[in-house]
N, C-alpha and C positions, 0 to 999 in steps of 0.2 A: 730807439732800440728795436721797436716793433718793425721798423722799415728794414732793418738789417736781417731779420729772420728769414724772409723769402730769399734774399740773396745768399745767405748761408745755406739754406736748403737746396738752392739751385747749384751752388758750388759743390755741395756734398753729393748731389745726384749725378752731376757730370763727372766727378772724380771716381765714382763707383762703376762707371761704364767700362766694360772690359775692352781690351785691345782685340781687334779681329785679324791680326796678323797671324795666320795659321802656319805659314811656310817657315819663318825664321826659327821657331822652336824645334821644328822637325829636322831642319838642316844642321842645327847646332851640333857640333861634335864634342862639346864640353863633357868631360868625364868618361869618354869612350877610349878604347884602344885606338891609337893613330892608324889611319887606313893602310899605310905602307907596312906597318908591323902586322896588322891583321891579314894582309895579303900574303905574307910570308908563312902563314900557318898551313897553307895547302893550296892546291890547284883550284879547287872550287871556291875557297875563300877569296883568292885573287880575282876570280871571275865575278864574284859578288861585289867586290870593291870596284871593279871596272864598270859594272853595270850601274852602280850607284853614282860614279863620277859622270858617266854619260847621261844619267838621269838628271843630274844637276846642271850639266852644260845645256840641256835642252829647255831649261826654264825660260819662259817668254812673258809671263804675266800672271795675274791673279783671277782670271775668269775660269769657269769650268771648261770652256773650250781650250784655253791655253794649257790647263792641267792635262786634258786628254791628249793634246798634241805632244806634250812633254812625255807622258807615259808611252805613247806610240813610238816616239823616237828611242826611248830606252828599250822597249820591247824589240824594236828592229835591230838594235845593237846586240841585245842578248841572244837573238836567234843566230848571230854569227859565231857565237862561242860554242865550242865542241861539246861541252858537258851539260848544257842547259836542256832539260826535257820539256818543262812547261813553265809558263810565266803568266801570272794573272795580275792585272792592275787594279788598284783602288785609287782612282784619280782624286777623289775628294779627300782621302787620307794621306795623299802624297807618299804612297808606298807601293811596292811591287812584291808579290809572293813568287819566289823562284824555286822550282824543284829541279834538282839535278838528276842525272841518270843513275847516280848511286842511291837515290832515294832521299838524300838530304834536302830539306826544305827550309828556306830562310826568308825573312822579310828584308827587303832592300830599300833603304831610304836614300834620298839624294845626298851626295857627298860633295859639298861645294868647297873644294880646296884649290880650285884653279887649275886642276890637272885633268887630262883626258883619260879615258879608259885604257888606251894603248900604252900609257905611261906607267901603268900599274906593274910593280914587280911580279913576275910569274906569268904575265900575259904574253903570249907569242906575238911578235911584231907583225906576223902575217895576217892577223885578224883585221879586217877592214873597218875603218871608222866611218859611219854614215855621215 
């Protein structure tokens, strides 16, 4: 019985270790308004959804350099949209803070639904996709 105690403690310790997958919970859309429905709320909401989709498309890996490249790609896309005033990246938190010319500020997370930003309802097809 005493031989099993260290094995039980080892099993307990390894099962208590948290998962370090930070990206999947952020990208999960469970419980949120579907992106296409949110995009129909207004022009700026459509642009926020489009930025989120391009943010997800740019995902390359789990290193800080990959996250920075992903944010840079999303920022480059956001600058092509007409109403975006400023955009600030939090690469380690997987989010962008976008301020529109109207003053509305919102956090944009990656929207990994397999679609590109130009496919978002309410986005003009003339906006180039990088």
